[in-house]
C-alpha positions in Angstrom: 0.1 0.0 0.0 1.5 3.1 -0.9 0.6 5.8 1.5 1.9 8.6 -0.5 -0.5 7.5 -3.9 -3.4 7.3 -0.9 -2.8 10.8 0.6 -3.0 12.6 -3.2 -6.4 10.8 -3.8 -9.6 12.3 -2.9 -12.3 11.0 -0.6 -14.5 8.6 -2.8 -16.0 5.7 -3.0 -13.5 3.4 -1.7 -11.2 5.9 0.4 -11.8 7.6 3.7 -9.9 9.8 5.6 -10.1 10.6 9.7 -8.0 12.4 12.5 -9.0 9.8 15.0 -11.2 7.5 17.3 -13.1 10.6 18.6 -16.4 10.2 16.8 -16.1 6.0 16.5 -20.0 6.0 15.4 -18.9 7.9 12.1 -15.7 5.4 11.9 -18.3 2.3 12.2 -21.0 4.0 9.8 -17.9 4.0 7.8 -16.8 0.7 7.7 -20.1 -0.8 7.6 -20.9 1.6 4.2 -17.7 -0.4 2.7 -19.1 -4.0 3.0 -22.3 -3.2 1.8 -20.8 -1.7 -1.7 -17.4 -1.8 -2.8 -15.4 -2.0 -0.1 -12.6 0.5 0.6 -10.2 1.8 3.1 -10.0 3.9 5.9 -7.1 5.9 7.2 -6.7 7.0 11.0 -4.6 9.6 12.0 -5.1 12.0 8.9 -7.1 15.1 9.0 -10.2 14.8 6.6 -9.9 18.2 4.7 -6.1 19.5 4.8 -5.0 15.4 4.4 -2.2 16.5 6.8 -0.5 13.7 9.0 -1.5 13.3 12.8 -0.7 10.6 13.6 -1.9 8.5 17.0 -0.9 8.8 20.4 -1.1 5.2 21.2 -1.7 2.9 17.8 -1.5 -0.4 19.4 -4.3 0.9 21.6 -6.6 2.4 19.2 -6.4 -0.4 17.0 -7.3 -2.6 20.1 -10.1 0.0 20.4 -11.2 0.1 16.9 -11.1 -4.1 16.9 -13.7 -3.9 19.8 -16.1 -1.5 18.4 -16.0 -3.2 15.3 -16.5 -6.8 17.2 -19.6 -4.9 19.2 -21.4 -3.1 17.4 -21.3 -4.3 13.3 -23.5 -7.7 12.6 -22.9 -9.9 11.1 -19.1 -10.3 11.8 -17.0 -7.9 10.3 -13.6 -8.9 10.0 -11.5 -6.1 8.0 -7.4 -5.9 7.7 -6.5 -4.0 10.6 -2.3 -2.6 10.4 -0.6 0.0 11.8 1.9 1.6 9.5 4.5 4.2 9.8 4.6 7.4 8.5 7.7 9.3 8.7 7.5 10.1 12.4 3.6 9.4 12.9 1.8 6.1 13.8 -1.6 5.8 11.3 -4.2 2.8 11.0 -5.1 1.7 7.7 -8.6 -0.3 7.8 -9.0 -2.7 4.6 -12.5 -3.6 4.2 -13.5 -6.1 0.9 -17.0 -5.7 -0.7 -19.0 -8.5 2.1 -21.1 -11.5 0.9 -22.7 -11.6 4.1 -24.4 -7.7 3.4 -26.3 -6.3 4.4 -23.9 -5.5 7.7 -25.7 -3.2 9.8 -25.4 -0.8 13.2 -26.1 -3.1 15.9 -27.7 0.1 17.7 -30.1 0.8 14.9 -30.9 -2.7 14.0 -31.2 -4.6 10.8 -33.8 -2.5 9.6 -32.3 1.1 10.1 -28.7 0.5 10.8 -27.7 -0.6 7.1 -25.6 2.1 5.3 -24.0 2.3 2.1 -21.6 4.2 0.1 -22.4 6.8 -1.8 -19.4 9.1 -3.6 -17.8 10.0 -0.4 -20.2 10.1 1.4 -22.2 7.3 4.1 -26.2 7.2 3.9 -28.9 4.5 5.3 -29.8 2.2 3.0 -33.8 2.6 2.4 -35.9 -0.8 2.2 -35.4 -1.0 -1.5 -31.9 -1.0 -1.4 -32.2 -3.2 1.5 -33.7 -5.9 -0.4 -31.2 -5.2 -3.0 -28.1 -6.0 -0.8 -30.1 -8.8 0.4 -30.5 -10.2 -2.7 -26.9 -9.6 -4.0 -25.9 -11.6 -0.7 -28.2 -14.9 -1.6 -27.1 -14.4 -5.7 -30.4 -14.3 -6.8 -31.0 -11.6 -9.5 -34.2 -10.2 -9.6 -35.8 -12.6 -12.0 -35.5 -15.2 -9.7 -37.3 -13.0 -6.9 -41.0 -14.1 -5.9 -42.7 -11.0 -7.4 -40.6 -11.8 -10.9 -42.3 -15.8 -10.6 -45.5 -14.4 -10.2 -45.5 -12.0 -12.8 -44.0 -14.1 -15.1 -46.8 -16.9 -14.1 -49.6 -14.3 -14.4 -48.3 -13.5 -18.0 -48.7 -17.4 -18.9 -52.2 -17.5 -16.6 -53.3 -14.0 -19.0 -51.6 -13.3 -22.0 -54.4 -11.5 -23.5 -54.0 -9.1 -20.6 -50.1 -8.2 -21.1 -50.3 -8.7 -25.1 -50.3 -11.8 -25.7 -47.0 -12.7 -26.7 -45.2 -12.3 -23.7 -44.5 -15.8 -22.7 -43.2 -18.2 -25.0 -45.1 -21.9 -25.6 -41.8 -23.3 -23.9 -42.2 -20.9 -20.8 -46.0 -21.9 -20.7 -45.3 -25.8 -21.0 -42.5 -25.2 -17.9 -45.4 -23.9 -15.9 -47.5 -26.3 -17.0 -45.5 -29.3 -16.0 
């Protein structure tokens, strides 16, 4: 990992800078959002706006605190890569989160319906009901066409072709529903 390159990049969908862990909820929202979308890197010890490297006074203690926060407050279990790295005379924490196959992850304090966050640009947003459903479909490797509502619509087309234009379903598809 090239920290010089990271410091030159703007915050975005897969990169976030935090000064410290003074606002742990925001850090957890970011980790949840990364896991639920495209993954990402969180660099702790760097100021957000200026990208000035401040470092952490006790990075090992902060790493343990962060690991406890992740274990205690995020479900299902999220296991990111957490590293303490040296930058000149400063120590930073870099957290790498991969897109999760166990999504949607959520903040336990808010529960599985209200505590799901996703990454949109450089911001974390609460997932609405439609996005929650899509995240669950993605986790189960189910496409929309395989969902119960899509199958119901398809069956409707087979049973009532005149109502949907008559040609909506092929003979082969009709036969698959008949038997």
